N, C-alpha and C positions, 0 to 999 in steps of 0.2 A: 308414738309408735308408727311404724311405717304402714303403708296400705296393705301389706301382706297379712296383717294381723286383723282378727275379728274386732268389730266395733259394736257396742251395745246401742248406739244412737238410733238406728232404724227400729230396733225392738222396742225402745222406749216410746216411740211415736204411737205405738198401739195402746199404751197405758193399761196393760194387762195387770190383773191382780196377781196371778201366778204365771211365771215364765220359766220354762225349762230350756237351758242352754246346754246342749250336748254336742261335742265335737272333738276334733283331733287334739292330742296333747301338744301344748306349747303354742297355740295359735292366739292366745291373749284373752281368753274368756274371763278368767278371774281378774286379770289386770285391767281390762276395759271396764268391768263393773265396779271394781274398786275405785278407779280414777273417775269415770263419768257419772257414777251413781253415788257411791258411798261418800267419797271425798267432796266432789263438786256440789252435791245437794247440801252437805253440811256447810260448806263455805258460802254458798249462795243464800240459804234460808234457814240454817240451823237444824236441819233434819238429821237426827241421829240414826244410827244403823245397828243392826244385830247381825253378827257374823257367827254362823252355826257350823259346827262339825259334829260328827256322830258321837265320838267318845272324847273324854277329857284328855287322853294321851295324844290325840290328834292336834291338840292345842299346845303341846309342849314347846314348840318353837314359835309361838305367837308373837314374841317380841320382834320377829323379823318381818311382820306383816307389811310394813310400809317401805321396806328396803328397796324394792324395785322403783318405787316412786322417787325416793331420795337419790338413788344412783342415776336415774334417768333425768333428774332435775325437772320433774313434771310440775312441781309447785314451789318454785323458787320464792324465797321470802317467807315461807310457812314452815313452822316447826312441828314435827311429828314425834309422838311418844306412845309407847305401848307399856302398860303396867300389867304385868302378869299377876294373876290371882290364883287362889286355890282351885277355883272352877272357872277357867277361862281367863278373861282379862278385860281391860278397859283401854280404849283408844282415845288419845288426846291430839287435837290439832290446835296449835297456837295457845296451848295451855287450857283449852276448853274441852270438856267431855264431848267426844264426837260419836262414840260407839261402844259396843259391848261385844265380847266374844263369849260364847257359852256352848257347852256340849248338849246335844239332844238327849243323851242318856240321863241327864240331870234336870230335864225340863220341869219336873214337878216342883223344883225349888224357886221357880219364877212365877208360879201361878198367882200369888197374892201380892206381887210387886207391881206397882204402876210403872208403865213405860210410855208416858204421854208424848215424848219427843221422838220416839222411834217410828220412822216411816218407811224404812227400807230394810229388808231382811235378805241375807244371802246365805244359803245352805250350800257350802262348797263340798265337792266330791260326794254327791248324794247317791251316785251309782257305785257299787262296789265291784272291784276287780274279781272275777270268778277265780276260785282256787287260792285266794289270799287268806290271810289269817283274820281279817276283819269280816264280820257277818252282820246281816241286817238284824235289828232287834225285833223281838215279838211285837206285833202291832205297831210297827215303826211309823207307818203313815198316820195312824190315829194320834200317836205321840207328837209327831211333827205338826199336825193340824191343831192339836190342843195348844202346843207351844205358840203357834202363830196367833191363835185366839187370845191367849194370855197376854201377848205382847201388844197386839193391835186393838184388842177388845172389839168394838164395833166400828172402828175407824178404817178408812181406806189406807192401803199401803201397797208397796210393790215388793213382791216376793220373787227372788231369783234362785232357782235350783240349778246348780252348775256342776258339770261333770265331764270327764273324758268319755268318749264313745267306747264303752267297755262291754255292755251287754244289753240287748233289747229285752231279755227276760229278767225283769226286775220288778219289785212290788210297786214302784211308783208308776211305771207305764201300765201295769195291770190295774191299779186303783183308778187312775185317770183315763183308762181305756184308750191309751195311745196306740194307734194302729200304724205300724211301720210301713205297710204297703201304701196307705193313704199319704204318709209323709214323703215316700219316694216319688210320688206323683207331683210333688212340689206344692202340696196344699197345706 
């Protein structure tokens, strides 16, 4: 991608447990994390990933997940496949299981399942557009953190919450005490 697009490389240097990436639509947030974190980590060291969306219906087009990478010839010589399932799907690179897609709304179904190879988690579109038909779930932050705990157990991982800059009034900023004035000062 050209230099006008956002890159996750600097953010990764901080090695944060949870990172929130919020910015303009179309600047490459999801693209960069998919390329530099999810795919590259799998190719380099076999680290699998979990791709989360809020509801199962948001995963209806999950089979298109790798399309940008393929069209832009980011990983020539590698084969990408998505197998859609009843609750999300599975991602394969070169015939090997690379990741999982799962809706937050069904997180209770992964609680007793081991995920020992998952080290990266991306929750895409975690902030909801005000006035839309999608709503935050009751106790959503707790559900999300329980899902993370079920996946990582007591292991270190990298969690990326990604969204367009839609609203500063959201439960995630409230829960994590994100102060917008502090952020505006460049801190």
